C-alpha positions as CSV (number, residue, x, y, z in Angstrom):
1,M,15.5,-32.7,15.2
2,A,19.0,-31.6,16.2
3,Q,18.9,-28.7,13.7
4,A,15.5,-27.6,15.0
5,Q,16.8,-27.6,18.6
6,R,19.6,-25.3,17.5
7,I,17.3,-22.9,15.8
8,A,14.7,-22.9,18.6
9,E,17.3,-22.8,21.3
10,A,15.3,-25.4,23.1
11,S,15.4,-29.2,23.5
12,D,12.2,-30.3,25.2
13,W,9.9,-32.1,22.7
14,G,7.4,-33.1,25.2
15,D,6.1,-36.7,25.3
16,D,2.7,-37.6,23.9
17,G,4.2,-40.1,21.3
18,F,5.7,-37.3,19.2
19,E,9.0,-39.0,18.3
20,E,7.3,-42.2,17.1
21,A,5.0,-40.3,14.9
22,F,7.7,-38.0,13.5
23,T,10.0,-41.0,12.8
24,R,7.3,-42.9,11.0
25,F,6.6,-39.8,8.9
26,A,10.3,-39.2,8.1
27,L,10.9,-42.8,7.1
28,S,7.8,-42.8,4.8
29,L,8.8,-39.4,3.3
30,N,12.4,-40.6,2.6
31,S,11.4,-44.0,1.1
32,E,8.2,-43.3,-0.8
33,A,7.6,-39.6,-1.6
34,E,9.8,-39.4,-4.8
35,L,10.2,-35.7,-4.4
36,A,11.6,-33.4,-7.0
37,P,14.5,-31.2,-5.8
38,E,12.2,-28.2,-5.4
39,G,9.6,-30.2,-3.5
40,L,12.3,-31.6,-1.2
41,K,13.4,-28.1,-0.4
42,R,9.9,-27.0,0.2
43,I,8.8,-29.8,2.5
44,R,12.1,-29.6,4.5
45,S,11.3,-25.9,5.2
46,H,7.7,-26.8,6.2
47,V,8.8,-29.6,8.5
48,M,11.5,-27.6,10.0
49,K,9.2,-24.7,10.9
50,T,6.8,-27.2,12.4
51,L,9.5,-28.8,14.6
52,V,10.8,-25.4,15.7
53,A,7.2,-24.2,16.5
54,R,6.6,-27.3,18.7
55,L,9.9,-26.7,20.6
56,R,9.2,-23.1,21.2
57,L,5.5,-23.7,22.1
58,I,6.6,-26.1,24.9
59,D,9.4,-23.8,26.0
60,D,7.0,-20.8,26.2
61,R,4.8,-22.8,28.7
62,K,7.8,-22.8,31.0
63,K,8.6,-19.1,30.5
64,Y,5.0,-18.1,31.0
65,P,3.4,-20.7,33.4
66,A,0.0,-18.9,33.2
67,I,-0.5,-20.1,29.6
68,E,-1.3,-23.6,31.0
69,H,-4.3,-22.1,32.9
70,E,-5.9,-20.4,29.9
71,A,-9.5,-21.8,29.7
72,I,-10.7,-22.7,26.2
73,E,-14.5,-22.6,26.5
74,R,-17.2,-23.4,24.0
75,P,-15.1,-23.0,20.9
76,I,-16.9,-22.8,17.6
77,I,-15.5,-25.5,15.4
78,V,-16.4,-25.4,11.7
79,T,-16.2,-28.8,9.9
80,G,-17.9,-30.8,7.2
81,Q,-16.9,-32.3,3.9
82,A,-13.8,-30.8,2.4
83,R,-14.7,-28.1,-0.2
84,S,-18.1,-27.4,1.4
85,G,-17.4,-23.7,2.2
86,T,-15.7,-24.3,5.6
87,S,-12.8,-21.9,4.8
88,Y,-15.1,-19.1,3.7
89,L,-17.4,-19.5,6.7
90,N,-14.4,-19.6,9.0
91,A,-13.0,-16.4,7.5
92,L,-16.4,-14.8,7.9
93,L,-16.7,-15.7,11.6
94,A,-13.1,-14.6,12.2
95,C,-14.1,-11.0,11.2
96,D,-16.1,-10.7,14.4
97,P,-13.7,-8.6,16.6
98,R,-14.8,-10.7,19.6
99,N,-13.6,-13.9,18.1
100,L,-10.2,-15.5,18.2
101,A,-9.2,-17.4,15.1
102,P,-5.7,-18.7,14.6
103,L,-3.9,-16.9,11.8
104,H,-1.3,-18.5,9.6
105,W,1.6,-16.6,11.2
106,Q,0.3,-17.5,14.7
107,V,0.2,-21.2,13.9
108,W,3.5,-21.4,12.1
109,M,5.4,-18.8,14.2
110,P,3.6,-19.1,17.6
111,S,6.5,-17.8,19.8
112,P,6.6,-15.3,21.5
113,P,2.9,-15.8,22.3
114,P,0.9,-13.7,19.8
115,G,-1.2,-12.0,22.5
116,L,1.7,-10.3,24.3
117,A,1.2,-6.6,23.9
118,D,4.7,-5.5,24.7
119,V,6.3,-7.7,21.9
120,D,6.9,-6.7,18.3
121,H,5.3,-9.5,16.3
122,A,6.4,-8.1,12.9
123,P,9.4,-10.5,12.7
124,Q,7.0,-13.5,13.2
125,I,4.7,-12.3,10.5
126,A,7.5,-11.6,8.1
127,A,9.0,-15.1,8.8
128,A,5.6,-16.6,8.0
129,E,5.3,-14.7,4.8
130,R,8.8,-15.9,3.7
131,C,7.7,-19.5,4.4
132,I,4.5,-19.1,2.4
133,E,6.5,-17.8,-0.6
134,Q,9.3,-20.3,-0.3
135,E,7.0,-23.3,0.2
136,G,4.7,-22.6,-2.6
137,W,1.5,-21.8,-0.7
138,Q,0.7,-19.1,-3.2
139,D,1.4,-21.2,-6.3
140,P,-1.4,-20.3,-8.8
141,D,-3.0,-23.8,-8.7
142,V,-2.9,-23.8,-4.9
143,R,-4.3,-20.3,-4.6
144,R,-7.3,-21.1,-6.8
145,T,-8.4,-23.7,-4.2
146,H,-7.3,-21.8,-1.0
147,D,-5.8,-18.4,-0.2
148,Y,-2.8,-18.8,2.1
149,T,-1.8,-15.4,3.5
150,A,0.1,-14.8,6.8
151,T,-2.6,-12.7,8.3
152,N,-5.6,-14.8,7.1
153,A,-7.4,-17.3,9.3
154,S,-5.7,-20.7,9.2
155,E,-7.1,-24.2,9.2
156,D,-6.4,-25.8,12.6
157,T,-5.2,-29.0,11.0
158,F,-1.9,-27.1,10.6
159,I,-1.8,-26.8,14.4
160,Q,-2.2,-30.6,14.6
161,E,0.8,-31.1,12.4
162,M,2.9,-30.3,15.5
163,S,1.9,-33.7,16.7
164,F,2.7,-35.4,13.4
165,R,-0.7,-37.1,13.8
166,G,-2.8,-34.7,11.7
167,V,-4.2,-35.6,8.2
168,T,-2.7,-32.8,6.1
169,L,0.8,-34.4,5.6
170,P,-0.5,-37.6,3.9
171,F,-2.8,-35.4,1.9
172,F,0.0,-33.1,0.7
173,L,2.6,-35.8,0.2
174,N,2.8,-39.4,-1.2
175,V,3.5,-41.1,2.2
176,P,1.3,-44.2,2.0
177,S,2.8,-46.2,4.8
178,F,2.6,-43.2,7.2
179,G,-1.0,-42.7,6.1
180,R,-1.8,-46.4,6.9
181,W,-0.2,-46.1,10.3
182,L,-2.2,-42.9,11.0
183,E,-5.5,-44.6,10.2
184,T,-5.2,-46.6,13.5
185,A,-3.0,-44.3,15.5
186,D,-4.2,-42.5,18.6
187,R,-5.2,-39.0,17.5
188,A,-5.7,-37.6,21.0
189,P,-2.2,-36.0,20.9
190,A,-3.2,-33.9,17.9
191,Y,-6.1,-32.4,19.9
192,R,-3.9,-31.9,23.0
193,I,-1.4,-29.9,21.0
194,Q,-4.2,-27.9,19.5
195,R,-5.4,-26.9,22.9
196,K,-1.8,-25.9,23.8
197,V,-1.6,-23.6,20.7
198,M,-5.0,-22.1,21.4
199,Q,-3.9,-21.4,25.0
200,A,-0.7,-19.7,23.8
201,I,-2.6,-17.5,21.3
202,Q,-5.2,-16.6,23.9
203,F,-2.6,-15.7,26.5
204,G,-2.5,-11.9,27.0
205,Q,-5.7,-11.4,24.9
206,K,-8.9,-9.8,26.1
207,R,-10.9,-12.2,23.9
208,S,-11.7,-15.8,24.6
209,Q,-14.4,-16.9,22.1
210,W,-12.7,-19.2,19.6
211,V,-13.5,-20.0,16.0
212,V,-11.5,-22.8,14.4
213,K,-11.9,-24.9,11.2
214,G,-11.0,-28.3,9.9
215,P,-12.9,-30.7,7.7
216,P,-11.1,-33.7,9.3
217,H,-12.9,-33.1,12.6
218,L,-15.9,-34.7,11.0
219,G,-14.2,-38.1,11.2
220,M,-12.7,-37.6,14.7
221,L,-15.6,-36.4,16.7
222,D,-14.8,-38.7,19.7
223,Y,-11.3,-37.1,19.9
224,L,-12.7,-33.6,19.4
225,F,-15.3,-33.8,22.2
226,G,-12.7,-35.7,24.3
227,E,-10.6,-32.5,24.4
228,F,-13.3,-29.9,23.9
229,P,-16.5,-31.4,25.6
230,D,-18.4,-28.1,25.3
231,A,-17.5,-27.4,21.6
232,C,-20.1,-25.8,19.3
233,V,-19.8,-27.7,16.1
234,V,-20.9,-26.2,12.8
235,V,-21.3,-28.8,10.0
236,N,-21.2,-27.5,6.4
237,H,-23.1,-29.6,3.8
238,R,-22.6,-29.7,0.1
239,D,-23.6,-32.0,-2.8
240,P,-21.0,-34.8,-2.5
241,V,-20.6,-35.0,-6.3
242,K,-19.2,-31.4,-6.3
243,A,-17.4,-31.6,-3.0
244,F,-15.4,-34.7,-3.8
245,A,-14.4,-33.6,-7.3
246,S,-13.2,-30.3,-5.8
247,S,-11.2,-32.2,-3.2
248,K,-9.5,-34.2,-5.9
249,S,-8.5,-30.9,-7.7
250,M,-7.1,-29.6,-4.4
251,L,-5.1,-32.8,-3.8
252,M,-3.5,-32.4,-7.3
253,A,-2.5,-28.8,-6.6
254,H,-0.8,-29.6,-3.3
255,R,1.0,-32.7,-4.6
256,A,2.4,-30.5,-7.4
257,Q,3.3,-27.8,-4.8
258,F,5.6,-30.3,-3.0
259,G,7.0,-31.8,-6.2
260,N,5.3,-35.2,-5.9
261,P,4.6,-37.1,-9.1
262,P,0.9,-36.5,-10.0
263,P,-1.1,-39.0,-7.9
264,E,-3.0,-41.7,-9.7
265,L,-6.6,-41.8,-8.6
266,P,-8.0,-44.8,-10.3
267,R,-11.7,-45.6,-9.9
268,E,-11.0,-48.2,-7.2
269,M,-9.1,-45.7,-5.0
270,A,-11.7,-43.0,-5.6
271,L,-14.5,-45.4,-4.5
272,A,-12.5,-46.3,-1.4
273,M,-12.2,-42.6,-0.5
274,L,-15.9,-42.0,-1.1
275,H,-16.8,-45.0,1.2
276,G,-14.6,-43.6,3.9
277,T,-16.4,-40.2,3.7
278,A,-19.8,-41.9,3.7
279,G,-18.8,-43.9,6.8
280,M,-17.8,-40.7,8.7
281,L,-21.2,-39.1,7.7
282,R,-23.1,-42.1,8.9
283,K,-21.3,-42.0,12.3
284,M,-22.1,-38.3,12.6
285,I,-25.8,-38.8,11.9
286,E,-25.9,-41.7,14.4
287,R,-24.2,-39.6,17.1
288,R,-26.7,-36.8,16.7
289,K,-29.7,-39.1,17.3
290,N,-28.8,-38.5,21.0
291,P,-30.4,-35.2,22.1
292,A,-27.5,-34.5,24.5
293,A,-25.1,-34.7,21.5
294,E,-27.3,-32.8,19.1
295,R,-27.4,-29.7,21.1
296,H,-23.7,-29.2,20.2
297,F,-24.4,-29.1,16.5
298,T,-25.8,-26.8,13.8
299,D,-25.9,-27.2,10.0
300,I,-25.0,-24.9,7.2
301,S,-25.8,-25.4,3.5
302,Y,-23.1,-24.5,1.0
303,K,-25.6,-23.0,-1.4
304,D,-27.3,-21.0,1.4
305,L,-23.9,-19.8,2.5
306,E,-23.3,-18.6,-1.1
307,R,-26.6,-16.8,-1.3
308,N,-27.0,-15.4,2.2
309,P,-23.8,-15.6,4.2
310,L,-24.9,-13.2,7.0
311,D,-28.1,-15.2,7.5
312,Q,-26.0,-18.3,8.1
313,V,-23.9,-16.5,10.7
314,A,-27.0,-15.4,12.4
315,K,-28.3,-19.0,12.5
316,I,-25.0,-20.1,14.1
317,Y,-25.0,-17.4,16.7
318,Q,-28.7,-18.0,17.6
319,K,-28.1,-21.7,18.0
320,F,-25.2,-21.2,20.4
321,D,-26.7,-18.1,22.2
322,I,-24.1,-15.6,20.9
323,E,-25.2,-12.0,20.2
324,F,-24.8,-11.0,16.5
325,T,-23.6,-7.4,17.1
326,Q,-23.8,-4.6,14.6
327,E,-20.0,-4.3,14.7
328,A,-19.6,-8.0,13.8
329,C,-22.2,-7.6,11.0
330,D,-20.4,-4.6,9.5
331,A,-17.0,-6.3,9.6
332,M,-18.5,-9.4,7.8
333,K,-20.2,-7.2,5.2
334,A,-16.8,-5.6,4.4
335,H,-15.2,-9.0,4.1
336,I,-17.9,-10.2,1.7
337,A,-17.5,-7.1,-0.4
338,G,-13.7,-7.6,-0.7
339,N,-13.5,-11.4,-1.2
340,R,-15.6,-12.5,-4.2
341,K,-15.5,-16.1,-5.2
342,G,-13.0,-17.0,-7.9
343,Q,-10.9,-13.8,-7.4
344,H,-7.7,-15.9,-7.7
345,G,-8.9,-17.8,-10.7
346,Q,-11.7,-20.3,-11.4
347,H,-11.4,-23.7,-9.7
348,L,-12.8,-26.3,-12.2
349,Y,-13.4,-29.9,-11.4
350,D,-15.4,-32.9,-12.6
351,I,-15.9,-36.2,-10.8
352,R,-16.0,-38.1,-14.1
353,E,-12.3,-37.6,-14.4
354,M,-11.9,-40.4,-11.8
355,G,-14.0,-42.9,-13.7
356,L,-17.0,-42.3,-11.5
357,T,-20.5,-41.5,-12.6
358,I,-22.7,-38.8,-11.0
359,E,-25.5,-41.4,-10.6
360,E,-23.4,-43.9,-8.6
361,V,-22.1,-41.2,-6.2
362,R,-25.7,-39.9,-5.8
363,E,-26.8,-43.3,-4.8
364,M,-24.0,-43.9,-2.4
365,F,-24.8,-40.6,-0.6
366,R,-28.5,-40.6,-0.8
367,F,-28.8,-41.4,2.9
368,Y,-26.9,-38.2,3.6
369,T,-28.4,-35.8,1.0
370,D,-32.0,-37.0,2.0
371,H,-31.3,-36.7,5.7
372,F,-30.1,-33.1,5.5
373,G,-32.1,-32.0,2.5
374,I,-29.0,-31.0,0.5
375,E,-29.5,-29.1,-2.7
376,L,-28.0,-30.9,-5.6
377,E,-25.7,-28.9,-7.9
378,C,-25.7,-31.0,-11.1
């Protein structure tokens, strides 16, 4: 923290329970992660840039008091099971020139505020690119699951890392005691810091329609609507057999990125993770039985998104009364043409590697696949 203060030339961390969360994370990382030297170097870089970003974000709100008054209205929030096409859909929506979507450099290097027209932001972009390279975000196994580029749309769970109450850190790293604490911790600070970052990015911009993305929102809808009561939530749906197996593959890639020993995923642990996902889906279905809540949601099928992506965008825009302009359509067509699936290598996965059978996972999620009419992939 002292080193981050020297780099940021700022010392106000804000309150919001930050120090408790960071301390718990650091203790768990130091005592449990068993990092290889390269992994330690990488995670130290990642944590340091997150700490510096938090300090500078808070400091910028003092330099530019108007940031605090930026209104974040009706943000489109893409969520759903991990590996259900949320990143692809988010990148597609980010192509619409009217939409604001946080880019990796804006999330990791948010100061000076990215919307300031009289500031050269090239150093911030270059700094983000150096971090992406130094921290392994373009390692081949990682890139097969997700393309991390400084000027690409970022997942907003990276924003929530500034609170040290987001779910990415226990996913990337072997920090079980921190993960257990996080399960019952107050997540509201993660959403409050997210609003602050969105306000900073919007400051000085002529756009105010937001698109953000994060699968973990599916399990934190109370917190999400607590901070963004007028949110427009897009839920991606995919066959759980495929989605969960793909998530396991992504977990292995990120653990290797940060030098953790390969995580053991015995059948019992895999089943516990599946039951957790099923519980989130049941709560989401129950919430949507209320017509007042349902008007905030729309649903996108992974297979439909693969077959007809522009039709799915049109569906979202129609539900939330947003015009689908020709300019937006043309930009999305160009993105589709230049970003074919598997261009960074094939991402292969099989749920049976965890000692699970397709049949038992099918049965566990039948309530979900039947409710939404999800197309089965195997």
